[in-house]
C-alpha positions as CSV (number, residue, x, y, z in Angstrom):
1,M,25.4,34.5,-1.9
2,N,28.6,34.3,-0.2
3,I,30.4,37.4,1.3
4,N,33.0,38.0,-1.8
5,E,30.3,37.9,-4.1
6,Q,28.0,41.0,-2.1
7,E,31.7,42.6,-1.2
8,A,31.9,43.0,-4.8
9,I,28.8,44.1,-5.6
10,N,29.0,46.8,-2.9
11,E,32.3,47.9,-4.1
12,T,30.4,48.1,-7.9
13,A,27.6,50.5,-6.6
14,E,30.2,52.3,-4.6
15,K,31.3,53.5,-7.8
16,I,28.3,53.6,-9.6
17,E,28.3,56.4,-6.9
18,M,31.1,58.2,-6.9
19,C,31.0,58.1,-10.7
20,N,28.3,60.3,-11.9
21,G,29.2,61.7,-15.2
22,C,31.7,59.0,-16.3
23,V,32.4,56.9,-19.5
24,E,33.5,54.4,-17.2
25,K,29.5,54.2,-15.7
26,D,27.9,52.8,-18.6
27,A,31.1,49.9,-17.9
28,L,30.3,50.1,-14.6
29,L,26.0,49.1,-15.1
30,K,27.0,46.7,-17.2
31,E,29.5,44.7,-15.1
32,A,26.5,45.2,-12.3
33,D,24.2,44.2,-14.6
34,E,25.8,41.1,-15.3
35,K,26.8,39.9,-11.8
36,I,23.3,40.5,-10.6
37,N,22.2,38.3,-13.8
38,D,24.9,36.1,-12.9
39,L,23.7,35.1,-8.9
40,T,20.3,35.5,-9.4
41,S,20.9,32.5,-11.9
42,K,22.6,30.7,-9.1
43,C,20.1,31.6,-7.0
44,D,17.4,30.0,-9.0
45,E,19.4,27.4,-10.3
46,A,19.6,26.3,-6.2
47,T,15.8,27.4,-5.7
48,D,16.0,24.1,-8.5
49,K,18.1,21.9,-6.9
50,Y,16.3,23.0,-2.8
51,L,12.6,22.4,-4.7
52,R,13.6,18.8,-6.4
53,T,14.7,18.0,-3.2
54,I,11.7,18.7,-1.3
55,A,10.0,17.0,-4.1
56,E,12.1,13.7,-4.3
57,Y,11.9,13.3,-0.5
58,D,8.1,13.6,-0.1
59,N,7.8,11.2,-3.4
60,F,10.5,8.6,-1.0
61,R,8.2,9.6,2.0
62,K,5.3,8.2,0.3
63,R,6.9,5.5,-1.3
64,T,7.8,3.5,2.2
65,L,4.6,4.0,4.1
66,K,2.9,2.2,1.1
67,E,5.8,-0.4,1.0
68,R,5.5,-0.7,4.9
69,D,1.8,-1.2,4.9
70,L,1.7,-3.4,1.6
71,I,4.5,-5.4,4.2
72,Y,2.2,-5.5,7.7
73,Q,-1.1,-7.0,5.2
74,D,1.7,-9.9,3.3
75,A,3.1,-11.0,7.5
76,Y,-1.0,-10.3,8.6
77,L,-1.6,-12.6,5.8
78,D,0.6,-14.9,6.5
79,A,-0.1,-15.4,9.8
80,V,-4.0,-16.0,9.1
81,K,-3.3,-18.5,6.2
82,Q,-1.4,-20.2,9.0
83,L,-4.1,-20.3,11.5
84,I,-6.8,-21.8,9.0
85,P,-5.1,-25.5,9.6
86,V,-6.0,-25.6,13.1
87,V,-9.9,-24.2,11.8
88,D,-10.4,-26.7,9.2
89,N,-8.8,-29.3,12.3
90,I,-11.5,-28.7,14.5
91,E,-14.1,-28.8,12.5
92,R,-13.6,-31.4,11.6
93,A,-13.0,-33.1,15.5
94,L,-16.7,-31.6,15.8
95,E,-17.6,-34.0,12.9
96,Y,-16.5,-37.2,14.7
97,A,-16.7,-35.6,18.2
98,K,-19.4,-38.5,19.9
99,D,-19.6,-37.4,23.6
100,E,-22.2,-34.7,24.1
101,D,-19.5,-32.9,26.7
102,T,-16.5,-32.8,24.2
103,R,-18.9,-32.2,21.2
104,K,-20.8,-28.9,23.4
105,G,-17.1,-27.5,24.1
106,M,-16.0,-28.5,20.5
107,E,-18.2,-26.4,19.9
108,L,-17.4,-23.2,22.4
109,I,-14.2,-23.6,20.6
110,I,-14.4,-23.4,17.3
111,A,-17.4,-20.5,17.5
112,S,-14.4,-18.3,19.8
113,V,-12.3,-19.3,16.9
114,H,-15.0,-17.6,14.5
115,Q,-15.7,-14.9,16.8
116,T,-11.7,-14.1,16.3
117,L,-11.1,-14.4,13.1
118,E,-14.5,-12.4,12.5
119,K,-12.7,-9.6,14.3
120,M,-9.3,-10.3,12.6
121,G,-11.3,-9.1,9.5
122,V,-11.6,-12.6,8.1
123,K,-14.9,-13.5,6.9
124,E,-16.0,-17.1,5.1
125,I,-16.2,-16.9,1.5
126,E,-20.1,-17.9,1.4
127,T,-20.5,-20.9,-1.6
128,K,-24.0,-19.7,-3.4
129,T,-22.9,-19.6,-6.6
130,F,-19.7,-20.5,-9.0
131,D,-16.9,-17.4,-9.0
132,P,-13.8,-18.2,-10.3
133,N,-11.9,-15.6,-8.3
134,I,-13.1,-16.4,-4.7
135,H,-14.1,-20.5,-5.5
136,N,-11.8,-23.7,-7.3
137,A,-13.4,-25.7,-8.9
138,V,-12.4,-29.2,-8.6
139,M,-15.4,-31.4,-9.6
140,H,-18.6,-30.8,-11.8
141,I,-21.9,-32.5,-12.1
142,D,-25.3,-31.5,-14.7
143,D,-27.9,-32.5,-13.1
144,E,-30.9,-30.3,-13.9
145,S,-32.2,-30.0,-10.2
146,F,-29.9,-27.1,-10.4
147,G,-28.9,-23.8,-11.6
148,E,-26.2,-22.7,-13.9
149,G,-23.0,-21.8,-11.3
150,E,-25.0,-23.7,-8.7
151,I,-22.3,-24.8,-5.8
152,V,-23.8,-28.8,-4.9
153,E,-20.5,-29.0,-2.4
154,V,-18.2,-27.2,-0.3
155,F,-15.2,-29.5,-0.4
156,Q,-12.9,-27.4,1.7
157,K,-14.5,-23.5,3.2
158,G,-12.8,-20.8,1.5
159,Y,-11.5,-17.4,3.7
160,I,-11.6,-14.0,2.6
161,L,-9.2,-11.3,4.2
162,G,-10.5,-7.9,2.9
163,E,-10.4,-8.0,-1.0
164,R,-7.4,-10.9,-1.1
165,V,-8.4,-14.2,-0.9
166,V,-7.1,-15.8,2.0
167,R,-7.3,-19.7,1.0
168,Y,-9.9,-19.9,-2.2
169,A,-13.6,-22.1,-1.4
170,M,-12.5,-25.8,-3.2
171,V,-15.8,-26.6,-4.3
172,K,-18.2,-29.1,-7.0
173,V,-20.5,-27.1,-9.1
174,A,-23.1,-28.3,-11.2
175,N,-24.7,-27.3,-15.1
């Protein structure tokens, strides 16, 4: 309520007080009621607008936090994806290391890399039973010595970060 509106209400109130038994009293009371109703509706509109603005800001803040978290998770996942081929190369080099000292050094390096990945929340995907959500079947064999959906061979290890697959495991599945 601004100063002019307050002054108008005060003037109307003074007129009503001065006009104790006047005929104009009813008209003045009606005018005062209209002004009060008008100001009340303006106050209600301002309150509603204020509450809507607060709600919009709160929704904006929550949405922004959620988007920031998703961007961080995506960037983290992309960084981990870049490390996985390096891990593969170290493991391949370990397979072909002939010298015992070189082999021990490579084993220490790969153990350190696996510990670091584990600290980062990256886990190797289990490769016992086929699950299309985390495995990529590139070959299939029919062999009664293996169970239904059993993974026979792993061509490329898969990794998972929390609930998200970093890389699907490429496997050969039986039956």
